[in-house]
N, C-alpha and C positions, 0 to 999 in steps of 0.2 A: 678833347678839343685839340686843335693844332697847337704847336708850341707857341708860347707867348713871349713878349719881351719881359725884361725884369730878372730879378735874382732867381726865381723859381719858375722857369718857363713851362714845365710839364704839369699842367693843371687839369683837373677834371671837375665836372659839375654833376650833381645828382639831386633829384627831388623825390619826396616820399609822401605816403598817405597821411603822415602826421602833420603835413602842411608846411614843412620847411624845405628850403633849397640850400644845399651846402656846396662850398668851394674847397677843393682838396688838392694836395700835392700828390700826384699819382705815383711818384717814386717813393713816397713815405706816408702811407696811409696810417701807420702807427698801430693798427689792430684796435679791437674794441677793449676798452678798459672801464670796468664798472666804476662809476663815479668820476671818470675822466683821468687824465686828459685824453681826448680822442683826436687831436690834431686836425680839427676843422679850421681852415683858414678864415672862413666867414660863413655865416648862415643868415638867411632872411626868411620871414614868414611869407608864404605865397598862397596859402589856402590848400586844403586837402587835394592831393594830386595822384589820381589813378592815371598818370600821364607821364610825360618826360619833357625836359627843356630842349630847346633847339638853339643853334649857334650860327652866327654869321659875322663877317668882318665889315665894319662900317666904312664909309668913304674916307675917314681919317686914318684907316689902317688899324684901328683898335677893335678888338673883339667885343661882341655883344652876346648876351644870353636872353632868350625869350622864355618867360615863365607863363604858365597857363593853368594855375590851380583854381579851385572853386572860390567864390565870394562868400563871405560870412564865416562864422565859427562852426566847426563840425564838418560832417561829410555832406557838403553841397546842400545846405539848407535853403538856398535861394534859387536853386536850379539855374545857375549861371556860372560862367568862368571868367576870370580876370586875365587879360592878356597884357603883359608888362615887359618892358625892355630894360635890361641891366647892363651898364657899361662895366667892363672888366678893368679895374684898377690894379696894376701889377707892381707899382713902386710908389712909395717906399714899402707899403704893405699891400697884400693881395686882398681885395674885397670887391663886393658888388656895389655899384652906384646906380640908383634908380634914375632912369632918364625919362620915361614916359609910360603911360598906361592908356588902354582903350576903354570905351564903354563896355561893361560886361556883356558877353554873348550868351544867348539862351543855350543852356546845356543841362540835361537831366542826368539820371542814373548816378553813378559815383562821380566824385569831384574831378574836374579838370578836362582838358581837351589836348589833342596832339597838334603841334604847329610845324609848319615848314616855312622857310624864307626863300624867296626868289629875288634875283636882281640881275642887272647887267654889269657883272663884275662888281667893282666897288664904286661905280659911277654914282654920283650924288643923286638922290631923289628917285632912284629906280628900285629900291628895296620894297618888297611887299610881303607881309605876314599873312599866311593862309591857315585857316583852321575850320574844322567841321564840328558843330555842336552835337551832342548826344540827344536822343529823343527824350521829351518830357512826357512819359507815358500817362502820368496822372492828369495831364491836361486834356480832358475829353478823349482819353485813349489815343492821343496824337502820337504817331510814331515817325513823324517827319524829321529829317536831318537837313541842316542848312549849311551852306558854305559861306564863310565870312572872309573878307580881305581888309587889311589895314596898312596904311603907309608905315614903313619901318623906321622912318625918321620923324620923331615927335616934333610937334609945333606947340611951344609953350607947355610942354609936358603932356600933350595929348596925341595919341596915335589916331590919325584921321581915318574914319571908315571909308572904304572905297567901294565895297560891294557886299551884297547880302542876297542869297537866293536859294531856293529849294534845290537840293542835290540828291533826293531820293528818300527812302524810308528804311526803318530798322524795326520790324515787327517783333523780334525776339528780345523783348525788353528785360527779361530775366538775366541777360548777359550784356555787358557793356558794349556799346558800339564804338570800338576802338578804330575809328576810321581816320586814316592819315591821307590827306590830299597829296597827289603827286604832280609836280610841275616838270614838264619836259617839252622841248621844242615849241615853246611859246604857248602852251596850253596847260590847263589844270584838269586833272582827271580825278573823279571821285567815284569810288566803287562802294555801292550800298547793297541793299537786298535785291538781288536779281538784276542789277543795272550797273552800267558804267556811264556816267554823265560827264561830258566834256565841256569846259568853259573856255572862252577866249574873247578877244576884242572883235567888234565888228570891223569889216574892211574899212581902212582909212583911220581907225582909232589909234591915237598915239599916246595920249595921257592916261595914267591909271584911273582917273575919275570917270573915264568913258567905258570902263570895263562892263561888259554885258555877257549874258549867256549866249552861246551860238548853237543853233539858231534859237531865238527866244520862244518861237512857237513850240519847240520840242519840250523845253523845260516847263513851259506853262501847261503842257499836256500831261505831265507826270501825275499819276493818280495813286492813291493808297491801295495796297493789295486788298482785295475784297475778303471779308471775313467768311470763313466756312462755318455755318451755324452748327454743323455736326462735330466740329473739332474743339477740343478742350486742352487746357494746360493745367497741370498741378505741379507744385514744388514741395519737397519735403525731404526727410531723412530716410535713407534706405535701411530697412529693418531686416530683410531676409531675401536670399537668392536661392531659388530651387530650379535649376535649369533656366528656362526662359520665363519662369514665373517669379515676379518680384512683388514685394510689399513696401509701401512708402507711407510714413506718417507725416501728415501735413501740419501746418502751423496751427490749425484749429484742433489738432489732436485726432483727426480721423485717419483711419488706415485704408489705403486704396490698393486694390489688387491690380497688377499690371502684367500684361503679356508682352514681353520684349521681343518676340520673334520677328515682327516686321521691321523694327528699327535695326536689329542685328543683321538681318539679311540684306538690308539696304546700305549697310555700313554707316549708319547714322546713330550709333550709340557710343557714348563715352565709356571709358574703362570703369567698371562698377566696383564699388567698395562699400562694405557694411559700415554704417555710421556716417557716411558722407552725404552731402546734400546734392540733389539732382532735380532738374525740371524735366517733366515728361509731357509730350504732346501727342495727341491721338484721338481716337473715337471710342465711345463706350459700346460694348455689345449688350445683348439682351439680358445678360446676367450681371451687369454692372461692372464688368472688368474693362479697364482701359487698355485698348489695343494700341500700343505705342508705335508712332511713326518716327519719332526722334527722341533721344535721351541725351541731355547735356548737363555738364556740371553746373551747380548753382553756388551762390555765395553761402558761407556757413551760417551767417546770421539770419535767423528766422524773420527778423524785422524787415529784411530786404526782399522777402519772398512775395511773389504775386499771390493774390487770394484765390486764383483759379478762374480768370476771365476767359471768355472765348478769344481765340487768337486768329490772326490772319494767316492763311496758308497759301493763298494763290499768288501768282505773279501778275500784277496788274499794271506794270509800268513799261514804258518803251525807252530804250537807250537813245541818246543823242547819236546822230550820224558819226561814223568813225572818222570822217575827214571834214570837220567843220571849217568854215572860212575864218580868216583873220588870225591875229596873234595877240599875245600879251607881252608886256615888257619882261 
């Protein structure tokens, strides 16, 4: 973070998968001591966070941190993320002070989302928090990702919702959709699977509550990539590598033979390692061998692996025009 006021101006914030967000003196982290002390200035529970906090300066000149961990206990049990604002108190002691929270946003996969904050400098009531939820694949195999916006100034402890809309799809649900919206030149850009969707205010819109997708007919026309009935996905532990021939053991205990030639030639194969978890997508030949078109790393926990559903492989969406009308605050 930028230097703050107070006796220890050089502060840092970090959040982790264990569900805690910590405040640190970045000039004296103190190293890790088993049993402590570990020189954490303050720590707050925010929910499991495969994510990161964001920072902005409020209209009063005081720094704020936005947390976005999962709701509930454990790794995202409710398929939602909590967006909260914490004021940085720097004197007499350094700690987080909760100012407000939003209604949880829909977000699947591992816990948390990434947030960014836009504003007209430190002008009051212009701050907006943006985030993109991860797909909830278990929800009728839905791979949609949605853009959310909230006022960055809470009213009676509540971050008022400003916008919610479809921003694309993420069909590769075995890997987290770590989508970070980008705000530039009065527009919000969201890059998803095969698309770049641009959002902004309609012409003449001035208040954040008027935020709309530009043009609305384009976002309404987004469609989920069509499933290729011949394509399959399996996830498991890599047992053996013999040239381009691989064998993977799935969660069910089955061993699948794979030909990695196509994925390797297309440059769509992760670096392979025996004992590591991978997801493989492709088609089966007449001998039951999976002809891989893509090989990516998977999470080490077998409980998070897909059971082998058909996967979408086509690009069925159209991008919004590169020069939409209007602007956002």
